[in-house]
N, C-alpha and C positions, 0 to 999 in steps of 0.2 A: 505494499500498498504506498503511497504518496497524499503529499498534501500540498497544493500549489499555495504559494504566498507572494506578497511584494511584488505584484505583477507591475511593468514599468511602459510607458507608452513613449514610446520616441518620435513620433507624428506631432506636429504641430496644428496641423489643420487636415481635415476631411471632408471630401467635396463629391457626391455622387459615386463612392465606393472607392475612391483613389484616393491615396494620403500622401501626404506634402511635410516637407521641411521647406522651415523659414531659411534663407540666405541672405547674405549682405547685398545690399543694391533693391532691397525690395523685390527680392526673386526668391522664386519656389525649385523646390527639387523635389520629384516624384520619388517617391521611398519604395522599397521592396524589404526590408527586415523593419517592421514597423515596433516593435516592441519585444520584450521578452519577460519570463516569467522566471519565480524559483521556486525551489521545492526543497522537501527534506526526504530522504530517501529511509524508511526504516524496516529493512529488513534484517540482517544481522549487524550492520555497522550503518551508524547516522552520520551522513553527511550533507553538505548544502552545495547545490550548483545550482544553474541556471539553462533556460529555455529557452533559445531564440524562437519568433514568432514572425513567418516570412508570409509576404502577402503576393499571387499571382494575379494576373490580369489577361482578359481576352475579352474578346470583342468591343471595343471600346473606342474611343478618341479623346485623345488628353487634351484639355484645353489651352488655348495660347495664354489664358489670365483667370485667375482665380481670388477673387475678391480684391479687382486690382492690382493685383503682381501676380506678374511673368513667369512662367512656367520655363526654367531654360534648360534643367538637366533630368538625366532619370540617373539613380543609385545604381553602382554596378552590384552583381553577385558576386561578390568577391569569393565565398569559399564555395559556388556553384551549385548552389542547393536547386534539384529539381522542382521542389516544393512553390520556389520564387518563380514561377515561366510567365513569359510575356509572349503572349500571341495573338495575331490578327488585331495589333493596335493600331490605330492611327496616330503618329505625332505632328504636332505643327512645327512650323519654321522658326522657330523661337528657341527650341532646344538645339545645343551647341555641345552638349557631351552626355557621353553614356558611361563615366567613368575609366577606370584602368583595365577594365575585363568586360567581354560581352558573354553572357552565362545564360541559358537556356532561353533564347529569342527565337524567334519561330514566326513565319508569314508575316515580315514586318519591312516597310519601306524605309531605310532610313532618311530624312529630310536633307538636304543641301548645305543646311546651317552648322551641320555637325563638324568641329574643328580636332576632331581628337587624331592625335600623330600616331600613335604606339597604342598597342594593347597587348596585357602582359600574356592574356590569354582566351583564345574564341571556343568555349565548352557548351555541348550541349544544342547548337543552332542549327537550325533546318531550316531551310527555302529562304533565304535571305541573300544580300548581295551586301560585302561589308562598304562601312562609307567611304566616298571618295579621298576625304582626307588622311586615310591611313597610310605611313608608310613603312612599320616593322610590325609584325607580330611575332609574341613570343615562342606560342605553340598551340595547335589548333587540336579538338580533340572529340572524337563521339557528335560530329557535325556531318549531315547529308545535305547536298544539294545547295550548297553554298558558292560564291563566286568573290573571287579575291581583286579588288579594282587593280589599274593599272600600274598605280603610284607606289604599288608594293615593292620592296628590294629585300626584306632579308624578312626569313620567315624559319623559325626554331624546328621543333618536330611536330611530324604529322600524324598522327596515331588516330585508329580505329575510325575510316572516316570514307564515306562513298561519295564520288560525284563531286569533288572538289574541282573547279575551276581555277588553274595558274596562270595567271599573267605573264606575258614575255618580258615584264620589269623585274621579275624575281630573279637575284642571283646569288643567292643562297639558302640551302635549305639541310636542315639538320638532321635527324634521324626518322625514317619512315616504317612504320609496322601497322598492321591489322589494317591495311586500307585497300579498297576496290576502287578499279576504275578510275585512275590516277596518272595524268599527264605530264611527265616532267617537263619544262618547256625548253627553249632552246637558249635561252640566254643563262642556265644553270651549269657551272661547270663541277663541281663539289656536291657529293650526297654524303653522310654520313653513314649509318647501321640501317640496313633492309633486314625488315624481318615478317616472313609471313603477310606476302601482299598478293592481290589477285590482280592479274590486269595491270600491271605499273607498267609504264611507256616510259624508258628513260632515252632521250632525244640526243642526238650528236655529236651536241656540244660537252656532254659531261665526260671528263676526263678521268676522274678518280672515284672509286666508290670506298667508304673504310671499313666496311663488313657487310657479309651476309647470312644472316643468322638461319638454322635449319632446326628451327622450333615448328613449324607447319608448313604443307604446303604452298607453293608461291608459282606464280604465271610470271615472268620478267620479259619483256619486249626491249630489247636492244637496239638502237637506231642505227649505231656507229658500225663500222665494219673493224675497225682498228679496237681492239679489249680496253676497255677504259681499265685503270691501275687499281688493283682491289686487292688492298692491303691484308684482308683476314677473313675466311670463310672458316665454318664448320666442319668437319667432317666426321660421318661419311655425308655428303650432301646427296641424297638421295630424293627429297622431297621439292625440290624447284626446279622449275622447267625453264630453260632459255632458250629465248628466240632471237635468234640475230639476222643480218642481211644476208645475199645470196654471196657464194665465194667465200665466207667470212669463218667457215666450218674449222680450217685447218688452223688458222691464227689463235683462235678461242682454245680450241684443244693442245694445242702446243703450249698456252700460256700454263705457268706454275699454279695458276691461282683458278682460273675458269676453267682449268683442265677438270679440276677435283671434280666439277659438276657433273653427275651421270648423264642427263639428258638436255642435250643441245640439240635445236634444229635451226636450221636454214629458213627463213620466210620471205618468199619474193617481194612481199607488201613493204619491206623495210631495207632502208639504203637506196642510195644513188649511183653507188660506183664501186670499183674494186677496192682493195686493200690498197691505201697508199704506200709508198716502198718506203724503209727505213732508213734515215738518215746516214751518211754515210761519216767514218769516223776523221777527222780532221787529222790533215798530214802534219807530221814533224818538225817543229818551229826550228828547232835548236837540235845539236847533240845529247842536250841529257835529257830527251822525251823519255829513251828507254831505261835510264837509273830513276827518272819518277814512275815509270810502271811497276818496277821491281819493288820501290820504298811504298807505293801504293795497294801491291798485293800482302807486301808484310804486314801493314796496317790492316788489310780485310781480313787477314788470318786471325789475328789477335782478336778482332771484334767478333769473329767465328767463333773463337773459341771461350769469349765472354757469353755471347748468347747460348751456347751450348748448355754452360753452367748457370746461369739464369733457369734455363729450362728442368735441368736437375735439381734446382732449388724448388724451382715451383712445384715439380713431380712431388716432392718430400713432402713440401707443405699440403699440399693437396691430399695426401694420403693421410697425413695428419689429421686434417678436416673431416674426412671420411670417417676414421674412426674416433674422432669426438662425436659425431652425427649417430654412429650406431650406439655409443657409450650413451647419449642424450636419448635415443628412442628406448634404451634397457630401463632407465630411468623413468622415463613417462609411462611403461609397460607397469613397472612396480609401483610406481605412485597408482596408478589405476585399481591395481590388483588390491592395494592396502585401502583404498576409497569403497571399494566393493565388499570386503571384509569388513571395513566400520559400518558401512550401511548395513549389510546382514545382522551382525551383532546386534545393533541399534533397534533392527525389525524385533530379533527373538528377543529381547529384553522388554520391549514394552508389552503391557497385560492387554491380554484378551479380552474384549468386552462380553457380558454374561448374554447369552441369547434371551429374549425378550420373550414374554409367554404365547403360544403358539395361539392367534386369534382365525376363526374360521372365515374364510374368503373365500372369492373364487380364483380359482386356479388360473392364471394368465402367464405367458411369458414374458421374462424379466432381459432386459438387455443388460451385459457385464460392464462392470465400472471401469473408469478409464484406469484404474491400476491394476487391473486384474482383465484388463480387455486382450483376446488374443490379435497378435497383427494378420492382418490380412496378407494373403501373398499377392502377387502382383506377375505380368510378364508383360517383356518387350525386349527391344534391340537399340542398343547406344553404340555408334563408331564414333572412337575418340576423336577422328580426324574433324568430324563434321563440327567441333567446338574450338572456338580460340582459346579458351583457358579451361584449368581443369576446374576452379571455381563455376565459369557456366556451364559445366558438365554435370556435377553435384547438384547444381541448382534445379538443373533440368528434370535430373532423378526426381527429388522431392516433389517438383511439379509436376511429375506426369503419376507419381506415385498417390498425390493428395486430387488431381483429376479423376486417376481411376478409382478411389475409394471417396467420394464426396461426403461421407458420414464418417471418416477416419476422424478421431479426437487428437488434441495436442499431445496426452499421455502415449497413446498408440503409435505417434511421430517418433515420439523419444524412444521410443522401445524399438521401434523398427529400425532407428539410426544409432543405434546404441553403440559406439566407438570412444576411446577417450577423447576427451574435447568434445564441447559441445556445439553442434552444428546447427540446433534448431532452436530459438528462443522464443518466450511465450510471445512476445510484441515488438513494435518498434520503439517505445519508450525503454524497453530494457535493453535493445540492441544500443541504444545514444546513452548508454552509461557504460559500455565499453570500449575503452581507450584502445587504439592500435600500438604498434612498436613505435611510432611520430606522434603520438599524443592525440591523434585525432577522433573524437566519439563516433562510434558506428562506422569506424574505416574497417574494419574486418568483416560487415555485413551488407548483404543486398539491401538499400534499406531505399530504393527508390516505389513507388507508390505501384507501380506495376509488377513489382518482383517480390512485394509481399503477398502471403500464400493465404488463401482462407480455410481452416481447419473447421469443423463442427464448434468448437468451442472459442474459435476467436482467431485471429490474426497472427501468423506467424512469421520469422524472418530466420535465412537462412545464412551461415557461414560464407565468406567468399574466401579466406584465405588456405589455400591448400598444398602447406610443404608434403614431401613423401611420407613423412612420419605417422600423419594424420589421412591421408591420400589412400595409401594401400590398404589399410584396416575398413576404412568407410569402404571399398570397393568390393572388400571380401564380404561385408555385411550386403552388400547391396546384393549381390550374387544367390545369397541364400533366399532373398524376399522374391526370386523369381527371375528377374533380370540378367541379361546378355550382355557383357561388354566386349567392343569387338575395337 
């Protein structure tokens, strides 16, 4: 149980369901975080915390003025809460800023009066065109069908996006992962890491890629007949399919990095010509050239020895880390066993209630209680390759189980997925009391509204952080329920 106290309003004015904060110069800002409430948690420990109150707006028009004060800005969704969504909202030409971040804004046309030049992040946005004043973007995440304006020069990481239109003005892009239908424009020369992308087209202008991960299947189309410089890639690399211009298969197969990919195919729609000839070495300028070559070879040999030693040390550290992980997994199992023994002793020590005197009544079938309810069996097949992360796979399994058993209770869910570490909690409020490794509350749970699951006796929230020591026992438990994992 918890009791809310000390409700604090952060707004100065409310008009037609829109909340505002007064700014200098007799101006107003549209608020998305309108207040917070405080509560006491009175379970085993007593503590004090706050709960932010966020406001969503949809299908409305923001006025130019309210009570004689001009509306000039919109508060940014700094923490990326989907509960503060802006959708199908019309903004007046008095708006000049949306803050330092764009978060969860959909189906909105930004007025030309916006003067923002940099956004630290664009998160959860759909069907929008970024304001024309923007020049740099820190990162783009979980966005669909957005257009980047031509003044933008720099973009950091792009992740979990679909159909992002990048202009020819972009010169720098960081990492690209979990993206579909993305074309890197001809103005870009370098890309950071690439991981788990579908239909990523790399233009001829790209001359270097830092790394390509082997975390999941990827389809890459490279328009350059000369292999870009690839610094690193995972091995073995069986999950990525590379399409290249006609006549360049030999160049890619013979490259020390690109040659590690198992599937490289030529595509007649890529490239415009044959591989350009390699530059010739310059002629010797003086008699010291040969001597300099010998010295350089000696230095290179020393560097190779240093690299070999560093690799040996790295391998040793990796073995030590693996051993520590094994020890940690054993300790987790011991703790879980001690907890089960303690709960068993506690249950056996509790006095059993005396049965009440029998009363004559009609014989009716009774449903089992939550504590003793049998766990319903299930059936279905899940393919690991179909999911972008282990967390999404585990969430889908629990969601499928709930959909197959609409009368399942929270107690049955916990019994069905009973492994060391609780994957299912009673409510969003409970998940928001649990901090992840960075200190963010609810960070290890799927807390979006459409990710919460409805059991017979309430809403439940599923865990999203799945290291091997928790993931493997969870999968063994899932198989006992009747599911098949491929």
